[in-house]
N, C-alpha and C positions, 0 to 999 in steps of 0.2 A: 243299632245294631252291635252288637260287641265282637270284636276284629280278633280279640286275644282270647285262644285257647290254652289250655295248659297240656303238656305234652302226652298224657294218658288219653283225654279229652280227643287230641287229634289222632291218635293208634285209633280209637275205638271208634271214631270218625270214620277212619281212611279204611277198617275190615269191616265197617257195617256192609250185611247189605243190604239196608236200606239208604246206600248214601246217598245225599243228594246235592248233586254238584252244582246248581242252580244260587243255593248258599254262595256258595263260591264267586260266583257270576256276577252276583249281584255286589258283593262285597268289592270286588274290583269295578265294576261300574262306577260305584263309590268315590271309591277309592280315584279314578281315573276323573271323574266328575270334580273331586274338591282341588284337583290342581288344572283346572280350564281345560281337559283332554290334553296337555301336555305329557308324553307318557316316560318322557324323561324325568320330569320332573316328580311323577307320581313315583316311579322307581325310587329316586332320591331320597323320600319321602320315608319310602316304605322301609328304606336301607337305613335313616338314621331314626326310624323310629324301634327296629328291631335292636341296633347299638343301644338304645337307652333301655330296652327291657332285660339285654342281656346283662347292662352293669348294674340295674335294681336288682336283678339277681345273683349276682355276683355280692351286692352289698347284703343282700340279706341270708344268704349262707354265710357270709362272714362271720354276720351279728348272730345266725343259728351257733356257729361253731363254739363261738366266745360265749353264749350263753351257757350251754354245753359246759365247757371246761368252767366256767366259774361254779355250775351245780354238782362238780362233781361226775358226771356224766362220760361215756366216752365218745367220744368224737366219733360223726361219721360221715364221709367224704360220698358227696352227691358229685355226679358226673352232669356237667350242663351238653346237650347234644347241641 
């Protein structure tokens, strides 16, 4: 099961009239099970995963900006939520 969604996918899913909450319930159950039912460990693991993804995003944004500068393209700013 893929727990990572792009911001656009998240917005579409959250505003969809056919929103299926069971997918999130299953993801929660899976995350808790992976941490042997320990809620604190589950939250800690999710925070760590989020920090990792935020760092990856920052690195990718920096690489894109460097690539744009080298190519002579105008730099674009992408706001991370």
